[in-house]
N, C-alpha and C positions, 0 to 999 in steps of 0.2 A: 579579530586582529590582535595579535599579540606581538610584543617587541618593543622597540623604542618609541613608537607613537603612544601605545597604550602606558608604557611607563612614565612618559612626560605628560600625563593627562593633566589637563588644566580647566578652570571655568573662569567666566568673566561677568561682569555687569553690562559692559559695553564693548561691542565689536567695532574695532577700527581697522584701519589698513594693515597695522602690524599683525593683528589677530587673523585677519583674512591671507596675509601672506604665509602664515604658518599652517592654516587650515581653512580651505576654500568654503567650507560649509559649517554654520553654527546653527544650533537649535535651542529654543527657550525650554528651560527646565521647568518641569511640573506636571506634565501628563503622567497619568498612572504607570504607563509602560516605559518610562524614561530610565528607571534605574535598570530594568532588564535589558534595555536597548544599549546603555553604557557598558553594563558588564558583558554583554555580547561582543564588544569590540576588543575584549581581552583585558579590560581594566579590572584591577583587583578591587574587591569591595571596600577594603581598608583605604585604598588610594581614592576612591570615589568619596567615601566619608570624610576623608581628610580635606579634599577640595570643597565640599559642601561646607564644612565647619568653618572654613575661612570668611564666610559672608554671614551677614545679618539677615534673619528671616524676614525683617521688616523692610529690607532694602529693595532696590529695583530688581527686576526679573534677571534671574542667573541665566547664563547661555553656556552650552558646552560643544565642543566640536564633534562633528559627525566624522568618525574615523573610518567608515566604510566606503568602498568604491561601489559603483554601480547605482542603481536608481535611489533617489532621495527617500528618506523615510516619509511616511504618510503622517504628517503632522504639521500644525499650524506653526508659525513663528520661525520659519527658516530663513537665515541670513545666508545668501549664497553669492560668492564673488561672481563678477559679471564683467565683460568687455563690452563697452558702449562704442558705437560708432554714429558720430553726427551725420545729418544729411550732407554737409559739406565734406564728410570723410575723414574727420579727425578721430582717432581712437583714443578712448579715455577708460581708465580702470574704475571700477565701482563695485556695486552691490545691489542685489534687489532683496526685498523683503516682502515676499507676495503675500496677498494680492495687492496690496495697497501702497507700497513705499519703494523707493530706489534712491541711491546716492551715487554721486561721482566724485573721484578724487582728482583735483587740479592741483598740482604742487603740493603743497601741505594743507589745502583747504579740502574739506569735506562739504559738499553742496547736496543737500537732501530735498526730496520731494515726497510729499504724502498726499494721495488722492483725497483724503477725508479733510486736508487743510488747504482749501483752494487758494485764499489770499496768500498763504505762505508760499504756495507753490509758484505763484506769479513773481513773488520776490526771489525765489531760488532761481527762476528762469532768467531773471535779470542778472543776478549774480553770476551765473554759468555763463551768459553771454559776455560779461565784462571779463571774466577769467579766461575764456578761450579766445576773446577778441573777435567775436563773430555775432552778426545778427541772428535774431531768434529764427528767422526763416532758414538760416544756414545750419541750424542745430537740430530742428525738428522736422520730420520724425526722427526720434532717436531709436536706433536698433541696438538690440542687446543679445549676447550669447553667454551662456554659463558652462556649456559643455556637459551639462548633467541632465539626467531623464528624471522626471517626477516619477511618482510611485505608479502612476497609470501608463507610464512608458512614453508619454509626450516628452519632447525636449523643452526644458526650460529656457525660453528665448522669445524674442519677439519685437514688437515695435511700440514705442510710446509716442503718442501725439499730445499737443497741449490740452489740458483739461481744465484750464483756468479761465 
């Protein structure tokens, strides 16, 4: 992909709503094939090097936008924009970080869940209930859609039930 998107190539340390509005899919930088993947989008090598130079090697993980349409790259650490629907029918934007995390944006708040942090997930569920004005039974199961296919051809979407 060449053109304006490749010309405006950026990287970041934290993906929030603004980044997901610009690019619906972000990937963690660091796999051996990442440089070739980004250059394959039409990003110039000098442009990629400038983007990388803006960050400290000892800082948090870097993320880059996935600029290609079609199936998602076969790599870990993808942050994918998603549309969630509560059991009660409310539609809420957010993202998934497969396979273990997801977050919803309610107003200016980001309410995150991580399957490996069970106690924090229970607190996040309480925060989500308060933010949406719903009982937990009206929220879960949460259904989500991304509109994107995984590398294996399956759609990235599904249902999330309480795990706390």
